[in-house]
N, C-alpha and C positions, 0 to 999 in steps of 0.2 A: 735485417737488422733487428736487434732486439728490443722491446719496449721498457723504457725506464719508467716505472711508475712514480718516481719521486722527480722526474724532469719537469719543474715548475714551469718553465716558459713553453714547453711541448703542451702541458696540460691547459695554460692559459690560450694558446694558438688555437689549440681544438675548442675551447670554449668559446672564442670570439667566433669561429667558424661556425659553430652550432647556432651562436645567437643571429649571427647575420642569415643564415639559411631560414631560421624562426622568422625573423624579419621580413624576409622577401617573401615566403609562405603567407604571412597574414596579409602584406599588401596585395599580393596576388588575390587572396581570398576576398579582401574588402573590394577591390576592384571588379571581381566578377559578379559581387553582391550589388553593387551600385549599377553596373549595367543592365541586371536582371531587373531592377526596379525603375530603370530609365524608361522601359517601355511598357505600354499599358497591357499586352500579354503576360509579362512577368510579374507586374503588379497584381494583376488578377491572380496568378498562380501563388504567389507569396499571400495573399488575403485567404486564399484556401487553406493554406496550410496552417495560418493562425486560426483560422475558424476550427477545422479538424483537431487543431492541438487543445482545443478548449480554452485559448486565452481568454475569451469574454464570457465565460461562464464558470460555474463553482465545480470544482472537483469532486466535491462530497456527494457519496451514494449513501443514503442512509440504510444502516444494517447490512454493508457489504464493504469492510474495510480493506479487502483486496482491490476491489474496483475502483474504490477512492485512490487507494494508493496508485494503480495503476493511470488513472486519470491525472493525478498530480504529477506523474514522471512525464506524461505526453505535453501536460501543460507546461511544464519546466522547458521543454524543448521549445515550443512555440514562445515562450517569453524570451528567451535567448534570442530568437530571430527577432521579436519587436523589440529587444534592447539594440539589436545591431540596428534596424531602421531608425530608431531614436538618436542614436549615436552618430551614425555615417549617413544618412539620407532622411531626415526628419520630414523634408517636403514631400517626399513620397507618401507618409503615412495619411497626411491630408489628402493627397491626392487619390489613393486607394479607397479612402472613406466616402470621398465625392463620387469616385466610379462606382463603387458598389452600391451606392444609395440610387445612382442614374439607374443601373441594373434592375434594382428593385422596382424602382418607379415604373419602369417599361415593360413589367410583367402584368398581362392580361387581367389576371385575378385581383390586381390593386387599382382597377379601373374605376374606383369609386370617386 
């Protein structure tokens, strides 16, 4: 069967199918994310991603524009993860922060 590029009904049906597929993929992605941050190990992992991405520090590196640009790209990814937390699992952020503080307080070098 030959494809008719001006078949509006067919084009609309394909567009609707693509939109539905994207919607289902997004719901799956969000479900996966919520599952990850629903347990302590997942939250610990996500917190490490945020720290490694540099979300909580400046990207600027004096005298090194290339490194600044690299750091800002990494930070941008971390901010995307942080935005997902804020939008879809905001309660997990406070929990991650509390758990991180608990881990820091349990370290022997902080026993003052």
